[in-house]
A tleap script that builds the chain and sets N, CA, C and O, in Angstrom:
source leaprc.protein.ff14SB
mol = sequence {
  NMET PHE GLU ARG ILE VAL SER GLN THR ALA
  VAL LEU SER GLY LYS PRO CYS ILE ARG GLY
  THR ARG ILE SER VAL ALA PHE ILE LEU GLU
  LEU ILE ALA SER GLY ALA SER ILE SER ASP
  ILE ALA GLN ALA TYR PRO GLN LEU THR VAL
  SER ASP VAL GLU GLU ALA LEU ARG PHE ALA
  SER PHE SER LEU GLY HIE GLU THR MET PHE
  THR VAL ALA ILE ASP ASN ALA ASN THR GLY
  VAL SER CALA
}
set mol.1.N position { 0.787 -1.259 -0.282 }
set mol.1.CA position { 0.179 -0.220 0.089 }
set mol.1.C position { 1.096 0.918 -0.291 }
set mol.1.O position { 1.154 1.669 -1.265 }
set mol.2.N position { 1.649 0.808 0.594 }
set mol.2.CA position { 2.248 2.774 1.401 }
set mol.2.C position { 4.489 1.899 0.617 }
set mol.2.O position { 5.524 1.919 1.282 }
set mol.3.N position { 4.335 1.403 -0.679 }
set mol.3.CA position { 5.953 1.097 -0.784 }
set mol.3.C position { 7.494 2.824 -0.664 }
set mol.3.O position { 8.720 2.839 -0.555 }
set mol.4.N position { 6.772 3.554 -0.734 }
set mol.4.CA position { 7.906 4.254 0.017 }
set mol.4.C position { 8.453 5.140 1.326 }
set mol.4.O position { 9.453 5.830 1.522 }
set mol.5.N position { 6.801 4.612 2.449 }
set mol.5.CA position { 7.192 4.268 4.159 }
set mol.5.C position { 7.869 3.737 4.847 }
set mol.5.O position { 7.152 3.643 5.843 }
set mol.6.N position { 8.786 3.279 5.092 }
set mol.6.CA position { 9.433 2.216 6.151 }
set mol.6.C position { 9.238 2.843 7.856 }
set mol.6.O position { 8.595 3.875 8.049 }
set mol.7.N position { 9.778 2.193 8.819 }
set mol.7.CA position { 9.730 1.672 9.698 }
set mol.7.C position { 10.475 0.821 9.816 }
set mol.7.O position { 10.431 -0.352 9.445 }
set mol.8.N position { 11.518 1.625 10.574 }
set mol.8.CA position { 12.942 0.396 10.452 }
set mol.8.C position { 13.042 0.743 11.980 }
set mol.8.O position { 12.389 1.776 12.127 }
set mol.9.N position { 13.795 0.169 13.706 }
set mol.9.CA position { 14.020 1.105 14.617 }
set mol.9.C position { 15.323 1.489 14.928 }
set mol.9.O position { 15.555 1.981 16.033 }
set mol.10.N position { 16.653 1.253 13.683 }
set mol.10.CA position { 17.836 1.426 13.892 }
set mol.10.C position { 17.312 3.407 13.162 }
set mol.10.O position { 18.301 4.136 13.081 }
set mol.11.N position { 16.151 3.980 12.791 }
set mol.11.CA position { 16.432 5.482 12.205 }
set mol.11.C position { 15.482 5.589 12.867 }
set mol.11.O position { 14.574 4.774 13.028 }
set mol.12.N position { 15.656 6.919 13.441 }
set mol.12.CA position { 14.568 7.990 14.338 }
set mol.12.C position { 13.974 7.093 14.990 }
set mol.12.O position { 12.768 7.259 15.169 }
set mol.13.N position { 14.547 6.025 15.477 }
set mol.13.CA position { 13.611 5.274 16.848 }
set mol.13.C position { 12.661 4.611 16.432 }
set mol.13.O position { 12.030 4.028 17.314 }
set mol.14.N position { 11.960 4.345 14.332 }
set mol.14.CA position { 11.217 3.705 14.076 }
set mol.14.C position { 10.034 4.832 13.261 }
set mol.14.O position { 8.979 4.546 12.695 }
set mol.15.N position { 10.616 6.023 13.445 }
set mol.15.CA position { 9.536 6.848 12.676 }
set mol.15.C position { 9.066 6.946 12.025 }
set mol.15.O position { 9.310 8.079 11.610 }
set mol.16.N position { 7.820 6.153 10.970 }
set mol.16.CA position { 7.710 6.507 9.898 }
set mol.16.C position { 8.474 7.545 9.039 }
set mol.16.O position { 8.289 8.756 9.151 }
set mol.17.N position { 9.649 6.784 7.871 }
set mol.17.CA position { 10.216 7.814 6.917 }
set mol.17.C position { 9.935 7.492 5.581 }
set mol.17.O position { 9.589 6.354 5.263 }
set mol.18.N position { 10.028 8.185 4.972 }
set mol.18.CA position { 10.840 7.944 3.522 }
set mol.18.C position { 11.362 7.474 3.259 }
set mol.18.O position { 12.383 8.130 3.464 }
set mol.19.N position { 11.947 5.749 2.418 }
set mol.19.CA position { 13.234 5.011 2.073 }
set mol.19.C position { 14.047 5.631 1.471 }
set mol.19.O position { 13.972 6.443 0.549 }
set mol.20.N position { 15.401 4.922 2.423 }
set mol.20.CA position { 16.468 5.458 1.616 }
set mol.20.C position { 16.691 6.651 2.845 }
set mol.20.O position { 17.864 6.921 3.103 }
set mol.21.N position { 15.364 7.542 3.791 }
set mol.21.CA position { 15.763 8.892 3.981 }
set mol.21.C position { 15.928 8.730 5.351 }
set mol.21.O position { 15.702 7.648 5.892 }
set mol.22.N position { 16.225 9.507 5.832 }
set mol.22.CA position { 16.097 9.520 7.942 }
set mol.22.C position { 14.791 10.799 7.530 }
set mol.22.O position { 14.343 11.101 8.636 }
set mol.23.N position { 14.228 11.419 6.732 }
set mol.23.CA position { 12.849 12.434 6.374 }
set mol.23.C position { 11.799 11.627 7.230 }
set mol.23.O position { 11.366 10.605 6.696 }
set mol.24.N position { 11.485 11.843 8.077 }
set mol.24.CA position { 10.266 11.354 8.361 }
set mol.24.C position { 8.878 12.460 7.875 }
set mol.24.O position { 8.603 13.629 7.604 }
set mol.25.N position { 8.259 10.966 8.025 }
set mol.25.CA position { 6.193 11.737 7.344 }
set mol.25.C position { 6.008 13.294 8.429 }
set mol.25.O position { 5.795 14.459 8.096 }
set mol.26.N position { 6.201 12.664 9.799 }
set mol.26.CA position { 6.094 14.236 10.482 }
set mol.26.C position { 6.634 15.169 10.319 }
set mol.26.O position { 6.102 16.261 10.524 }
set mol.27.N position { 8.277 14.984 9.758 }
set mol.27.CA position { 8.767 15.770 9.872 }
set mol.27.C position { 8.169 16.558 8.309 }
set mol.27.O position { 8.420 17.763 8.327 }
set mol.28.N position { 7.638 16.219 7.354 }
set mol.28.CA position { 6.740 16.777 6.100 }
set mol.28.C position { 5.488 17.276 6.515 }
set mol.28.O position { 5.132 18.126 5.699 }
set mol.29.N position { 4.766 17.150 7.301 }
set mol.29.CA position { 3.549 17.245 7.592 }
set mol.29.C position { 4.233 18.713 8.651 }
set mol.29.O position { 3.368 19.588 8.614 }
set mol.30.N position { 4.957 18.995 9.166 }
set mol.30.CA position { 5.144 20.370 9.711 }
set mol.30.C position { 5.996 21.344 8.629 }
set mol.30.O position { 6.363 22.518 8.598 }
set mol.31.N position { 6.064 20.491 8.005 }
set mol.31.CA position { 6.533 21.568 6.630 }
set mol.31.C position { 5.374 22.396 5.497 }
set mol.31.O position { 5.328 23.378 4.756 }
set mol.32.N position { 4.483 21.184 5.981 }
set mol.32.CA position { 3.284 21.351 5.042 }
set mol.32.C position { 2.398 22.172 5.540 }
set mol.32.O position { 1.702 22.857 4.790 }
set mol.33.N position { 2.249 22.249 7.349 }
set mol.33.CA position { 1.588 23.021 8.224 }
set mol.33.C position { 2.182 23.955 8.029 }
set mol.33.O position { 1.374 24.806 7.657 }
set mol.34.N position { 3.971 24.686 8.066 }
set mol.34.CA position { 4.287 25.977 8.396 }
set mol.34.C position { 4.262 26.859 6.811 }
set mol.34.O position { 4.994 27.847 6.854 }
set mol.35.N position { 3.511 26.647 5.382 }
set mol.35.CA position { 3.275 26.690 4.612 }
set mol.35.C position { 4.070 25.950 2.989 }
set mol.35.O position { 4.048 26.814 2.112 }
set mol.36.N position { 4.313 25.441 2.800 }
set mol.36.CA position { 5.260 25.117 1.681 }
set mol.36.C position { 4.336 23.693 0.988 }
set mol.36.O position { 3.798 22.672 1.415 }
set mol.37.N position { 4.467 24.096 0.218 }
set mol.37.CA position { 3.907 23.375 -0.495 }
set mol.37.C position { 4.791 21.885 -1.714 }
set mol.37.O position { 5.950 21.948 -2.123 }
set mol.38.N position { 3.968 20.931 -1.960 }
set mol.38.CA position { 4.814 19.646 -2.186 }
set mol.38.C position { 5.851 20.207 -2.911 }
set mol.38.O position { 6.997 20.385 -2.497 }
set mol.39.N position { 5.447 20.459 -3.926 }
set mol.39.CA position { 6.965 21.005 -5.237 }
set mol.39.C position { 7.566 21.925 -5.131 }
set mol.39.O position { 7.860 22.582 -6.130 }
set mol.40.N position { 8.086 22.414 -3.460 }
set mol.40.CA position { 8.795 23.678 -2.444 }
set mol.40.C position { 9.218 22.215 -1.839 }
set mol.40.O position { 10.003 21.694 -2.630 }
set mol.41.N position { 8.991 21.457 -0.818 }
set mol.41.CA position { 9.618 20.251 -0.064 }
set mol.41.C position { 10.625 19.688 -0.902 }
set mol.41.O position { 11.827 19.500 -0.713 }
set mol.42.N position { 9.630 19.385 -2.183 }
set mol.42.CA position { 10.692 17.968 -3.886 }
set mol.42.C position { 12.134 19.457 -3.151 }
set mol.42.O position { 12.904 19.381 -2.193 }
set mol.43.N position { 11.931 20.451 -4.035 }
set mol.43.CA position { 12.876 21.476 -4.186 }
set mol.43.C position { 13.528 21.861 -3.316 }
set mol.43.O position { 14.597 22.413 -3.578 }
set mol.44.N position { 13.237 21.751 -2.416 }
set mol.44.CA position { 14.204 21.685 -0.646 }
set mol.44.C position { 14.705 20.885 -0.601 }
set mol.44.O position { 15.862 21.295 -0.686 }
set mol.45.N position { 14.761 19.298 -0.469 }
set mol.45.CA position { 15.197 18.506 -0.323 }
set mol.45.C position { 15.515 17.025 -1.739 }
set mol.45.O position { 14.710 16.094 -1.707 }
set mol.46.N position { 16.565 16.979 -2.736 }
set mol.46.CA position { 16.389 16.783 -3.644 }
set mol.46.C position { 16.425 14.935 -3.767 }
set mol.46.O position { 16.293 14.131 -4.689 }
set mol.47.N position { 16.583 14.882 -2.851 }
set mol.47.CA position { 16.578 13.002 -2.064 }
set mol.47.C position { 14.972 12.580 -2.418 }
set mol.47.O position { 14.713 11.382 -2.533 }
set mol.48.N position { 13.746 13.736 -2.612 }
set mol.48.CA position { 12.410 13.422 -2.253 }
set mol.48.C position { 12.207 14.041 -3.543 }
set mol.48.O position { 12.510 15.160 -3.956 }
set mol.49.N position { 11.365 12.621 -4.327 }
set mol.49.CA position { 10.357 13.641 -5.249 }
set mol.49.C position { 8.769 13.605 -4.731 }
set mol.49.O position { 8.234 13.079 -3.755 }
set mol.50.N position { 8.269 14.409 -5.839 }
set mol.50.CA position { 6.837 14.625 -5.593 }
set mol.50.C position { 6.435 13.910 -5.168 }
set mol.50.O position { 6.066 14.187 -4.027 }
set mol.51.N position { 6.135 12.379 -5.659 }
set mol.51.CA position { 5.432 11.353 -5.218 }
set mol.51.C position { 6.122 11.074 -4.190 }
set mol.51.O position { 5.352 10.210 -3.772 }
set mol.52.N position { 7.552 11.102 -2.869 }
set mol.52.CA position { 7.279 11.247 -2.208 }
set mol.52.C position { 6.792 11.468 -0.687 }
set mol.52.O position { 6.552 10.877 0.366 }
set mol.53.N position { 6.822 13.189 -1.532 }
set mol.53.CA position { 5.445 14.270 -0.580 }
set mol.53.C position { 4.083 13.401 -0.389 }
set mol.53.O position { 3.180 13.200 0.424 }
set mol.54.N position { 4.468 13.080 -1.483 }
set mol.54.CA position { 2.795 12.482 -2.169 }
set mol.54.C position { 1.994 11.713 -0.777 }
set mol.54.O position { 1.011 11.917 -0.066 }
set mol.55.N position { 3.474 10.381 -0.957 }
set mol.55.CA position { 2.821 9.395 -0.524 }
set mol.55.C position { 2.987 9.288 1.286 }
set mol.55.O position { 2.572 8.341 1.955 }
set mol.56.N position { 3.488 10.152 1.669 }
set mol.56.CA position { 3.582 11.073 3.149 }
set mol.56.C position { 2.679 11.452 3.656 }
set mol.56.O position { 2.258 11.155 4.775 }
set mol.57.N position { 2.025 12.554 2.481 }
set mol.57.CA position { 0.682 12.561 2.966 }
set mol.57.C position { -0.749 11.780 3.373 }
set mol.57.O position { -1.653 11.767 4.208 }
set mol.58.N position { -0.048 10.859 1.603 }
set mol.58.CA position { -1.557 10.261 2.097 }
set mol.58.C position { -0.874 8.964 3.783 }
set mol.58.O position { -1.428 8.793 4.869 }
set mol.59.N position { 0.166 8.479 3.357 }
set mol.59.CA position { -0.049 7.803 5.422 }
set mol.59.C position { -0.462 8.190 6.073 }
set mol.59.O position { -1.360 7.711 6.765 }
set mol.60.N position { 0.235 9.713 6.165 }
set mol.60.CA position { -0.779 10.349 7.966 }
set mol.60.C position { -1.676 10.653 7.369 }
set mol.60.O position { -1.540 11.869 7.240 }
set mol.61.N position { -2.829 10.272 6.736 }
set mol.61.CA position { -3.940 11.111 6.439 }
set mol.61.C position { -4.601 9.333 6.542 }
set mol.61.O position { -5.751 9.253 6.975 }
set mol.62.N position { -4.000 8.195 6.216 }
set mol.62.CA position { -4.979 6.270 6.527 }
set mol.62.C position { -4.401 6.998 7.769 }
set mol.62.O position { -5.053 8.039 7.848 }
set mol.63.N position { -3.426 6.957 8.851 }
set mol.63.CA position { -3.105 6.939 9.647 }
set mol.63.C position { -4.223 6.863 10.874 }
set mol.63.O position { -4.682 6.142 11.760 }
set mol.64.N position { -4.297 8.074 10.283 }
set mol.64.CA position { -5.387 8.549 11.809 }
set mol.64.C position { -6.924 9.508 11.456 }
set mol.64.O position { -7.433 10.589 11.755 }
set mol.65.N position { -7.337 7.753 10.264 }
set mol.65.CA position { -8.145 7.828 10.265 }
set mol.65.C position { -8.394 6.514 10.591 }
set mol.65.O position { -9.522 6.042 10.450 }
set mol.66.N position { -7.107 5.620 11.174 }
set mol.66.CA position { -7.279 4.540 10.918 }
set mol.66.C position { -7.157 4.514 13.004 }
set mol.66.O position { -6.937 3.496 13.660 }
set mol.67.N position { -7.364 5.823 13.542 }
set mol.67.CA position { -6.695 5.213 15.121 }
set mol.67.C position { -7.901 5.915 16.003 }
set mol.67.O position { -8.769 6.788 15.985 }
set mol.68.N position { -7.045 4.439 17.110 }
set mol.68.CA position { -8.432 4.386 17.900 }
set mol.68.C position { -7.885 5.288 19.643 }
set mol.68.O position { -6.770 5.258 20.163 }
set mol.69.N position { -8.794 5.796 20.003 }
set mol.69.CA position { -8.573 7.204 21.148 }
set mol.69.C position { -9.139 6.347 22.090 }
set mol.69.O position { -10.313 6.161 21.770 }
set mol.70.N position { -8.717 5.474 23.547 }
set mol.70.CA position { -8.917 5.384 24.338 }
set mol.70.C position { -9.537 6.484 25.784 }
set mol.70.O position { -8.852 7.496 25.633 }
set mol.71.N position { -10.168 6.653 26.638 }
set mol.71.CA position { -10.262 6.891 28.308 }
set mol.71.C position { -9.978 6.446 28.650 }
set mol.71.O position { -10.043 5.327 28.140 }
set mol.72.N position { -9.283 6.535 29.906 }
set mol.72.CA position { -8.595 5.629 30.747 }
set mol.72.C position { -9.053 5.981 32.352 }
set mol.72.O position { -8.595 7.124 32.356 }
set mol.73.N position { -9.494 5.858 33.402 }
set mol.73.CA position { -9.645 6.642 34.400 }
set mol.73.C position { -8.436 6.340 35.361 }
set mol.73.O position { -8.510 5.136 35.116 }
set mol.74.N position { -7.475 6.402 36.172 }
set mol.74.CA position { -6.345 5.796 36.376 }
set mol.74.C position { -7.101 6.557 38.186 }
set mol.74.O position { -7.332 7.737 38.451 }
set mol.75.N position { -7.285 5.356 39.049 }
set mol.75.CA position { -7.119 5.806 40.538 }
set mol.75.C position { -5.729 5.104 41.254 }
set mol.75.O position { -5.421 3.913 41.301 }
set mol.76.N position { -5.023 6.278 41.784 }
set mol.76.CA position { -4.582 6.787 41.850 }
set mol.76.C position { -4.356 6.488 43.984 }
set mol.76.O position { -3.492 6.993 44.701 }
set mol.77.N position { -5.330 5.662 44.335 }
set mol.77.CA position { -5.553 5.499 45.915 }
set mol.77.C position { -4.492 4.261 46.310 }
set mol.77.O position { -3.737 4.158 47.277 }
set mol.78.N position { -4.716 3.433 45.267 }
set mol.78.CA position { -4.753 2.074 45.195 }
set mol.78.C position { -2.746 1.885 44.807 }
set mol.78.O position { -2.216 0.909 45.338 }
set mol.79.N position { -1.927 2.720 44.026 }
set mol.79.CA position { -1.163 2.761 43.340 }
set mol.79.C position { 0.034 3.153 43.648 }
set mol.79.O position { 0.982 3.040 42.870 }
set mol.80.N position { 0.172 3.983 45.574 }
set mol.80.CA position { 1.184 4.566 46.063 }
set mol.80.C position { 1.499 5.590 45.843 }
set mol.80.O position { 2.353 6.065 46.591 }
set mol.81.N position { 0.876 6.587 44.513 }
set mol.81.CA position { 1.542 7.502 44.192 }
set mol.81.C position { 0.725 8.702 44.502 }
set mol.81.O position { -0.472 8.424 44.436 }
set mol.82.N position { 0.927 9.798 44.780 }
set mol.82.CA position { -0.088 10.750 45.134 }
set mol.82.C position { 0.556 11.762 44.238 }
set mol.82.O position { 1.732 11.732 43.875 }
set mol.83.N position { -0.994 13.317 43.690 }
set mol.83.CA position { -1.547 13.334 42.871 }
set mol.83.C position { -0.457 14.650 43.501 }
set mol.83.O position { -0.350 15.710 42.885 }
savepdb mol mol.pdb
quit
């Protein structure tokens, strides 16, 4: 599904990155959030293609769309931890 996105514990502690680089999906999202366009990113980082950046965005969208959130109540009275 995502041929260019890899996650290896030896690279950036397992953060999803573009294959063959140390550029994380999170970093690409930060650049986009700062106002950079896809072509701006591909020009600034010659090891990336426009397709790499687009796949990183699709990966982020897919990941967030399949995320599950849980609310957990913690009872500190029985843990020996004081607030």
